[in-house]
C-alpha positions in Angstrom: -20.0 28.9 2.6 -18.6 25.6 2.5 -16.6 24.3 -0.5 -18.0 21.1 -2.0 -15.7 18.1 -1.6 -13.1 17.6 -5.0 -13.2 14.2 -6.2 -9.8 13.7 -5.0 -10.5 14.1 -1.3 -11.7 10.9 -0.6 -8.8 9.4 -1.8 -6.7 11.8 0.2 -8.6 11.6 3.3 -9.6 7.8 3.1 -7.4 5.6 1.5 -8.3 2.3 1.0 -7.7 0.0 3.4 -5.9 -2.5 0.8 -3.4 0.2 0.2 -2.1 -0.3 3.8 0.2 -3.3 3.8 1.2 -2.3 7.4 -2.3 -1.9 8.9 -3.9 -4.5 6.7 -1.2 -7.5 6.3 -3.9 -10.1 5.3 -4.0 -8.4 1.9 -0.2 -9.4 1.4 0.4 -12.5 3.5 2.3 -14.6 0.7 1.1 -12.6 -2.5 4.7 -13.2 -4.5 3.9 -16.8 -4.5 0.7 -16.8 -5.3 1.3 -14.2 -8.1 4.0 -16.4 -9.6 1.5 -19.3 -9.1 -1.5 -17.7 -11.3 0.8 -16.2 -13.4 2.1 -19.9 -14.5 -1.5 -20.7 -14.7 -2.3 -17.9 -17.2 0.4 -19.3 -19.2 -1.2 -22.3 -20.2 -4.6 -20.4 -20.6 -2.6 -17.9 -22.8 -1.2 -20.9 -24.7 -4.3 -22.8 -25.5 -5.9 -19.4 -26.8 -3.0 -18.7 -28.7 -3.3 -22.5 -30.0 -6.8 -22.1 -31.0 -6.2 -18.7 -33.0 -3.4 -20.2 -34.9 -5.7 -23.3 -36.1 -8.1 -20.6 -36.8 -5.5 -18.5 -38.6 -4.4 -21.7 -40.7 -8.1 -22.7 -41.9 -8.7 -19.3 -42.7 -5.6 -18.3 -44.4 -6.1 -21.8 -46.4 -9.6 -20.9 -47.6 -8.7 -17.0 -48.4 -5.7 -18.2 -50.1 -3.5 -16.7 -47.4 -5.1 -13.0 -47.6 -6.1 -13.1 -44.1 -2.9 -14.6 -42.7 -1.2 -10.9 -41.9 -4.7 -10.1 -40.2 -4.7 -13.7 -37.9 -1.2 -13.2 -37.1 -1.8 -9.9 -35.6 -4.9 -11.0 -33.5 -2.9 -14.0 -32.4 -0.1 -11.7 -31.2 -2.8 -9.3 -29.3 -4.4 -12.7 -27.7 -2.2 -12.3 -24.6 -3.0 -8.8 -24.5 -6.8 -8.9 -24.8 -7.0 -12.0 -22.3 -5.0 -10.1 -19.4 -6.8 -6.5 -20.0 -10.4 -8.0 -20.1 -10.1 -10.2 -17.5 -8.4 -7.9 -15.1 -10.9 -5.3 -16.0 -13.6 -7.5 -15.4 -16.2 -8.2 -12.7 -14.0 -10.4 -10.7 -10.8 -8.3 -11.5 -8.9 -11.6 -11.9 -7.3 -13.8 -14.8 -8.3 -17.5 -14.5 -4.8 -18.0 -12.8 -5.5 -15.3 -10.1 -8.7 -16.4 -9.7 -7.4 -20.0 -8.7 -4.8 -18.3 -6.4 -7.3 -16.4 -4.7 -5.8 -12.8 -5.8 -7.2 -9.7 -7.3 -6.0 -6.8 -8.7 -7.4 -3.5 -7.0 -7.3 0.0 -7.9 -5.3 2.8 -5.9 -6.0 5.3 -8.5 -8.5 8.0 -8.5 -11.4 5.2 -9.0 -10.4 3.2 -5.8 -13.6 3.2 -4.3 -15.4 2.9 -7.3 -16.8 -0.8 -8.1 -15.3 -1.9 -4.9 -11.8 -1.3 -6.3 -12.2 -2.7 -9.5 -9.5 -1.2 -11.6 -10.9 0.8 -14.9 -10.7 -0.9 -18.4 -7.8 1.9 -19.0 -5.8 0.7 -15.8 -6.0 -3.1 -17.1 -4.5 -2.0 -20.5 -2.0 0.0 -19.2 -1.1 -2.8 -16.6 -1.0 -5.4 -19.3 0.7 -3.5 -22.0 3.4 -2.0 -19.4 3.8 -5.9 -18.1 4.6 -7.1 -21.7 6.8 -4.4 -22.5 8.9 -4.5 -19.3 9.3 -8.3 -19.4 10.2 -8.4 -23.2 12.9 -5.4 -22.6 14.3 -6.5 -19.3 14.1 -10.5 -19.5 11.5 -10.6 -16.5 14.2 -9.0 -14.6 12.0 -5.9 -14.1 9.8 -8.2 -12.1 12.4 -8.3 -9.1 11.3 -4.5 -8.1 8.3 -6.4 -6.3 10.6 -8.2 -3.7 11.7 -4.6 -2.3 8.4 -2.9 -1.4 6.1 -3.8 1.1 2.8 -4.2 -1.1 4.7 -6.4 -3.5 4.1 -4.0 -6.5 5.7 -4.6 -10.0 6.5 -1.7 -12.3 3.7 -2.1 -14.2 1.3 -1.9 -11.0 2.7 1.5 -10.1 2.3 2.7 -13.4 -1.1 1.6 -13.8 -2.2 2.8 -10.5 -2.9 -0.7 -9.3 -1.9 -3.3 -6.4 -2.6 -7.0 -6.5 -3.8 -8.4 -3.2 -5.5 -11.6 -1.8 -9.2 -11.6 -2.6 -11.3 -10.1 0.2 -14.1 -12.5 -0.9 -12.3 -15.5 0.6 -12.8 -13.8 3.8 -16.4 -13.2 3.7 -18.5 -16.3 4.9 
């Protein structure tokens, strides 16, 4: 009697095409420059979101005589994490900057074939928290790791089981 395939057999036997930089180079052409461009756009978007939360905290803080200021400061600190996590785990698997640069985040983990490679909420959260943590500790020097591997993965991509690639939707007519 044959054993049913394990959930991991499809990953081991059939790796996703976006995980092969040598066999599928179109996923990785110019990805480093596009990631930088996307992040610059995301800096502006996150700055605007933090500005809106800051204005709301001033108003709500004044109305509550300062009682909500600690909670609003925590909300302001969590705004960038929420923005990146929710947009990366969303249906397009990309932040607004990534959409403009025509790149997206794809899973290479156990759920690589689910939802056309879209990362799970947990993967997006791990990627985001590791990104902000590693950049804060190393002063962005950790991002240079992407220059030394063929898939241009950063440490936070590796820890989350994701890869950033050119968006395959741009190739479909």
